C-alpha positions in Angstrom: -26.1 -40.3 -82.2 -22.7 -40.3 -79.7 -21.5 -43.5 -77.9 -22.5 -44.1 -73.9 -20.0 -46.8 -72.8 -21.2 -49.7 -75.1 -24.9 -47.9 -75.9 -25.6 -45.4 -78.7 -27.5 -42.3 -77.6 -29.1 -40.6 -79.8 -29.3 -36.5 -79.4 -33.1 -36.5 -80.9 -36.0 -37.3 -79.2 -38.2 -38.7 -81.4 -41.9 -37.1 -81.2 -43.4 -38.9 -84.4 -44.7 -41.8 -82.4 -46.6 -39.2 -80.0 -47.9 -36.8 -82.9 -48.8 -40.3 -85.1 -51.0 -41.4 -81.8 -52.9 -37.9 -81.6 -53.5 -38.0 -85.7 -54.9 -41.9 -85.3 -57.0 -40.5 -82.7 -58.1 -37.7 -84.5 -59.2 -40.2 -87.4 -60.6 -42.4 -85.1 -62.9 -39.6 -83.4 -64.1 -38.6 -86.6 -64.9 -41.9 -88.0 -66.7 -43.1 -84.7 -68.6 -40.2 -84.4 -69.7 -39.6 -88.0 -71.1 -42.8 -87.5 -73.1 -42.6 -84.1 -73.1 -39.3 -82.4 -73.4 -41.3 -79.1 -69.4 -41.8 -79.6 -68.6 -38.4 -78.8 -70.1 -38.8 -75.4 -68.2 -42.4 -75.0 -64.9 -40.9 -76.4 -64.7 -37.7 -74.3 -65.6 -39.8 -70.7 -68.8 -38.1 -70.6 -70.7 -41.8 -70.5 -69.2 -44.8 -70.1 -69.5 -47.7 -72.9 -71.5 -50.3 -71.0 -74.3 -47.9 -70.1 -74.8 -47.1 -74.0 -73.8 -50.7 -75.9 -77.0 -50.7 -77.5 -77.3 -47.4 -79.0 -74.0 -48.1 -80.5 -75.7 -51.3 -81.7 -72.6 -53.7 -81.2 -72.4 -55.4 -77.7 -69.2 -57.0 -79.0 -67.5 -53.5 -78.8 -67.2 -53.7 -74.9 -63.9 -55.6 -75.5 -62.4 -52.5 -76.4 -63.8 -51.2 -73.5 -60.2 -50.1 -71.6 -58.5 -49.0 -74.8 -61.3 -46.7 -75.4 -61.4 -45.1 -71.5 -57.8 -44.6 -71.6 -58.3 -42.7 -75.0 -59.0 -39.0 -73.5 -56.5 -39.3 -70.3 -53.5 -40.2 -73.1 -54.6 -37.4 -75.4 -54.7 -35.4 -72.8 -51.0 -36.2 -71.4 -49.5 -36.3 -75.2 -51.3 -32.6 -75.8 -49.4 -31.0 -72.7 -46.0 -32.5 -73.6 -46.7 -31.0 -77.1 -47.6 -27.3 -75.6 -44.1 -27.5 -73.7 -42.5 -28.9 -76.7 -43.7 -25.7 -78.9 -43.8 -23.3 -76.6 -39.8 -23.7 -75.2 -38.4 -24.9 -78.2 -37.8 -25.1 -81.5 -35.8 -26.9 -84.5 -33.3 -24.5 -84.9 -32.8 -20.7 -84.2 -33.9 -20.4 -87.9 -36.5 -22.7 -88.6 -40.1 -23.0 -86.7 -42.2 -26.3 -86.5 -44.8 -26.7 -89.0 -48.1 -25.1 -88.2 -50.3 -28.3 -88.3 -48.3 -30.0 -85.3 -49.9 -27.4 -83.0 -53.5 -27.2 -84.9 -53.6 -31.1 -85.3 -52.6 -31.5 -81.3 -55.1 -28.9 -80.3 -57.5 -30.1 -82.4 -57.4 -34.0 -81.0 -57.3 -32.2 -77.7 -60.8 -30.6 -77.9 -62.3 -33.3 -79.6 -61.4 -35.8 -76.7 -61.0 -33.1 -73.2 -63.8 -31.2 -74.7 -64.2 -28.4 -76.9 -64.1 -24.9 -75.7 -67.4 -23.9 -77.0 -69.1 -26.9 -75.4 -67.7 -25.8 -72.3 -69.0 -22.3 -72.4 -72.7 -23.8 -72.9 -72.1 -25.4 -69.2 -72.4 -23.3 -66.2 -69.0 -23.1 -64.9 -68.0 -21.7 -61.3 -64.8 -23.3 -60.8 -61.8 -21.5 -61.4 -59.3 -24.1 -62.5 -61.9 -25.5 -64.7 -62.1 -22.4 -66.6 -58.4 -22.0 -66.9 -58.6 -25.6 -68.6 -61.0 -24.6 -70.9 -58.8 -22.2 -72.0 -56.0 -23.6 -71.8 -54.3 -22.1 -69.1 -54.6 -24.5 -66.5 -50.7 -25.2 -66.3 -47.1 -23.1 -66.0 -47.1 -23.5 -69.7 -50.2 -23.0 -70.7 -49.9 -19.5 -68.8 -46.3 -19.1 -70.8 -47.8 -19.7 -74.1 -51.0 -17.5 -73.5 -49.0 -14.5 -75.8 -48.1 -17.3 -78.5 -51.8 -18.5 -78.9 -52.4 -14.7 -79.1 -55.0 -14.3 -76.0 -56.7 -11.2 -75.8 -56.1 -8.8 -73.0 -59.8 -9.4 -71.7 -59.5 -13.1 -71.5 -55.5 -12.5 -69.9 -57.5 -10.4 -67.0 -59.5 -13.3 -66.6 -57.0 -16.1 -66.6 -54.9 -13.6 -64.3 -58.2 -13.3 -61.7 -58.5 -17.2 -61.9 -55.5 -18.1 -60.5 -55.8 -15.4 -58.0 -58.7 -17.4 -56.9 -57.2 -20.5 -56.6 -54.0 -19.4 -54.8 -56.3 -17.3 -52.5 -58.1 -20.7 -51.6 -55.3 -23.2 -51.7 -52.2 -21.3 -50.9 -50.1 -23.0 -53.4 -46.8 -22.1 -54.7 -47.6 -23.4 -58.2 -50.8 -21.2 -58.0 -49.1 -18.1 -56.6 -46.3 -18.7 -59.8 -48.8 -19.0 -61.8 -50.9 -16.1 -60.9 -47.8 -13.9 -61.2 -46.9 -15.2 -64.7 -50.4 -14.6 -66.0 -49.9 -10.5 -64.5 -46.9 -10.9 -66.3 -48.0 -11.9 -69.6 -51.1 -9.5 -68.9 -48.4 -6.0 -69.0 -47.0 -7.7 -72.0 -50.7 -8.1 -74.1 -51.5 -5.8 -76.9 -49.7 -3.4 -79.5 -47.9 -1.9 -76.1 -47.4 -2.6 -72.8 -50.1 -2.5 -70.5 -50.5 -1.2 -66.9 -47.0 -2.5 -65.3 -47.9 -2.2 -61.8 -46.8 -5.2 -59.6 -48.9 -7.7 -59.3 -50.3 -8.9 -55.8 -48.4 -11.3 -53.3 -44.9 -10.4 -55.2 -43.4 -10.1 -52.1 -45.1 -13.2 -50.5 -43.6 -15.4 -53.7 -40.0 -13.4 -52.6 -40.3 -14.3 -49.0 -40.5 -18.2 -50.1 -37.2 -18.0 -51.8 -34.6 -19.7 -52.6 -36.9 -22.5 -53.7 -36.2 -26.2 -53.3 -34.0 -27.4 -56.1 -36.6 -30.2 -56.9 -39.8 -27.1 -57.5 -40.3 -27.3 -61.7 -38.0 -25.2 -63.8 -40.9 -22.4 -64.8 -41.1 -21.4 -61.1 -36.9 -21.3 -60.8 -37.1 -18.7 -64.1 -39.5 -16.8 -62.0 -37.6 -17.1 -59.1 -35.0 -16.1 -60.8 -35.9 -13.2 -63.4 -37.8 -11.5 -60.1 -34.2 -11.6 -58.4 -32.3 -10.4 -61.1 -31.2 -6.6 -60.1 -32.0 -4.0 -62.8 -31.0 -0.7 -61.2 -27.6 -1.4 -59.7 -28.5 -3.1 -56.7 -27.4 -6.4 -55.3 -29.2 -9.2 -55.7 -30.6 -10.7 -51.9 -29.6 -14.2 -53.2 -26.4 -15.9 -54.8 -27.3 -15.6 -58.7 -25.5 -18.4 -59.7 -26.7 -20.6 -56.9 -30.4 -19.9 -58.7 -29.4 -20.7 -61.9 -27.6 -23.8 -61.0 -31.1 -24.7 -59.7 -32.7 -23.6 -62.8 -30.4 -25.8 -64.6 -30.4 -29.1 -62.6 -34.5 -28.4 -62.6 -34.5 -28.1 -66.4 -32.2 -31.1 -66.5 -34.2 -33.1 -64.7 -37.9 -32.4 -66.4 -36.9 -31.3 -70.2 -33.2 -32.0 -71.2 -34.0 -35.5 -72.7 -37.1 -34.0 -75.0 -35.1 -30.9 -76.2 -31.4 -31.6 -75.9 -31.6 -31.3 -80.2 -33.4 -28.6 -80.5 -33.1 -24.6 -80.1 -34.4 -23.1 -76.8 -36.5 -20.0 -77.4 -35.8 -17.1 -75.3 -39.3 -16.8 -73.3 -38.5 -13.5 -71.5 -35.8 -10.4 -72.0 -34.9 -8.0 -68.9 -36.5 -4.6 -69.6 -36.0 -1.2 -68.1 -37.8 0.4 -65.4 -41.2 -0.7 -63.7 -41.5 -2.7 -67.2 -38.4 -5.0 -65.9 -40.2 -8.3 -67.4 -40.5 -8.2 -71.4 -41.8 -11.2 -73.3 -40.5 -12.2 -76.1 -43.8 -11.8 -78.3 -43.4 -8.1 -77.8 -39.8 -8.4 -79.8 -41.1 -10.4 -82.2 -44.2 -7.9 -83.2 -41.4 -4.9 -83.3 -38.9 -7.3 -85.4 -41.7 -8.2 -87.9 -43.2 -4.8 -88.6 -39.9 -3.2 -88.6 -37.4 -5.5 -90.5 -37.4 -8.6 -92.5 -36.7 -10.9 -89.8 -39.0 -13.7 -90.2 -38.2 -15.0 -86.0 -34.3 -16.2 -86.5 -33.0 -15.6 -83.5 -29.6 -16.2 -85.2 -30.2 -12.8 -86.7 -29.6 -10.4 -83.7 -29.5 -7.1 -85.8 -33.0 -7.1 -84.2 -31.5 -5.5 -80.9 -30.1 -2.8 -82.9 -33.2 -1.4 -83.5 -33.9 1.7 -81.7 -37.4 0.5 -80.5 -36.4 -2.8 -79.2 -33.7 -1.1 -77.2 -36.1 1.6 -76.0 -37.6 -1.7 -74.1 -34.6 -3.8 -73.1 -32.0 -3.3 -70.2 -28.4 -3.4 -71.6 -26.1 -5.5 -69.2 -22.7 -4.9 -68.5 -20.4 -7.9 -68.5 -17.0 -9.3 -69.8 -16.1 -12.5 -72.1 -13.6 -14.2 -71.0 -12.4 -18.2 -71.5 -14.7 -18.7 -74.1 -17.6 -17.7 -71.9 -19.8 -14.5 -71.1 -20.7 -13.2 -67.8 -22.9 -10.3 -66.5 -21.2 -8.2 -64.1 -24.0 -8.1 -61.2 -22.5 -6.2 -57.8 -19.0 -6.6 -58.8 -19.4 -10.5 -59.2 -19.2 -12.2 -62.4 -22.3 -14.3 -63.2 -22.3 -16.7 -66.0 -24.8 -17.1 -68.6 -25.0 -18.7 -71.7 -24.5 -16.7 -75.0 -27.1 -17.1 -78.0 -24.3 -16.8 -80.7 -21.3 -18.7 -79.4 -19.2 -16.9 -81.9 -19.3 -14.1 -79.9 -16.8 -15.6 -77.3 -13.7 -15.8 -79.3 -12.4 -12.5 -77.8 -11.9 -11.8 -74.0 -13.1 -8.1 -73.6 -15.5 -6.0 -71.8 -18.8 -6.2 -73.5 -22.6 -5.3 -73.4 -25.4 -7.3 -74.0 -29.5 -7.9 -73.8 -30.4 -10.9 -71.2 -33.1 -13.1 -72.2 -34.3 -16.3 -70.1 -34.6 -20.0 -72.1 -36.6 -22.8 -69.6 -33.0 -23.6 -69.1 -31.4 -20.3 -67.9 -30.2 -16.9 -68.9 -28.8 -16.6 -72.1 -26.9 -13.2 -73.6 -28.1 -11.5 -76.8 -26.9 -8.9 -78.8 -23.1 -9.3 -77.4 -21.2 -5.9 -78.5 -17.7 -5.1 -77.4 -17.8 -1.9 -75.1 -16.6 0.9 -75.9 -13.7 2.8 -73.8 
């Protein structure tokens, strides 16, 4: 809690009310549907309450019509929030959110918005509806695919559906989601899949720099794609791209995530496989040492297999900040562990990207 003039402002965003709402909706659905199967269609919005009042057995129920009609939309809105909340952040470096939070929110979403198995029984020719069925109809949904352990074949379908949407709509968001889906696909499986470049990559780059008003997910993609990995200079001012990403994050997410640890989503890799998803590191870390998904333990970056995948960045620590040296310029980035910033020196590190911006991991003093 901190003072803002005469107003006390909490650093913690309380999600208990939103989660409690979903828990109540779960209970309500179970109670009503167990009494009368017609309620399933009413609560999911497939039929209107007034058209089935007789089968529900109580005309007095119509006074709750507005409330019942609002449930599906409200459940979907809260589910989308929790996907972002759980994908982009965690309580602390060492602590994960309880599994029941994601399990219960997904369970409620499937009850009200539609179960995937139910959708599969219906013929669906719409690419966006297919994406929604597979929880990948937003940028966050795409970015959470590997966290949800989507298979390679499913990621191939998701990539194709986003490409179809972009081809028909020429939408910047659809284009970005197609590229993100392709990146997730190349990071799937035990080892990397094919590292071929996605189609339309140059089309996206031609739209840069993005407007400051674009979403953090798009700003992150723009920054990652423009970060030099082979010693060349960036076409755009990296400091400006970082500031745009910071600004977009502050408008979109800061008030929700300010008390939480922002998880790295990607790391810079080597060669063609220049974008490495965090799950690749998590798999290697969990398979080779007692790492336990603890980002305060940076010994994971000393593992030879992880060093094989990641690109080492040269930089400098000065004035209690860390900078990446790119094309002779110092680019300010955040440090995962701030106790690495006490001593001014030449350093090397691995560069990760959270939804807020670039972060230095595994900072080491550069030897002469």
